[in-house]
Steps between C-alpha positions, in 0.01 A plus 500: 500500500536410792548826676691516818486793737744526789445691816739561797795428293761760384580574152844318512317196640248500219775550246688208637181283500448585137823322413373161585123484601342574160708222326419260782130561495497488118656164512257370769199632299633416148463854393726761325672724743407800273140444612581588876511836670675575826401815680605668821224694670613770730284482808502578866353275767345635821412380847395682817497830296872461403681377188655159559720249320303223332589149362515464126180453317496373140163528318471276196227577252462220249270244336420248761713176506428173679581503867823300467652752251388794716657335809831456303488861386445623853790285630725629226422862549538466882834324456641758264380801708648338818839454315507875474347623831592210744359158577337627817279756321129423464390535133136503394399400142155585381348365180233689321329301228404689191232403257628462141196679353591806722869529412599673176826522314502747205123512510449131492390285794646150564 
């Protein structure tokens, strides 16, 4: 935990991102990198009835942090994605706050 889901990124892009992003986020959050998951979600985006290319979208499901920490995490994710896909690419980062009592690991909630 946290869980990061990447859309509109290729498998090689996510593989490359996995080399640095998890450790950097773990350091920012003071967490063990083993607690993170990074997933690539295969998706197709559409407009006007046709498939279209989309900008990267990173969804972060985590226990809510204070705004300054969330802002720093969003900047970090954006910077690292842009290092891979190019600085001119628009990157969306969406945080989904999870309730500790609704999150279970090995049958136990946090």
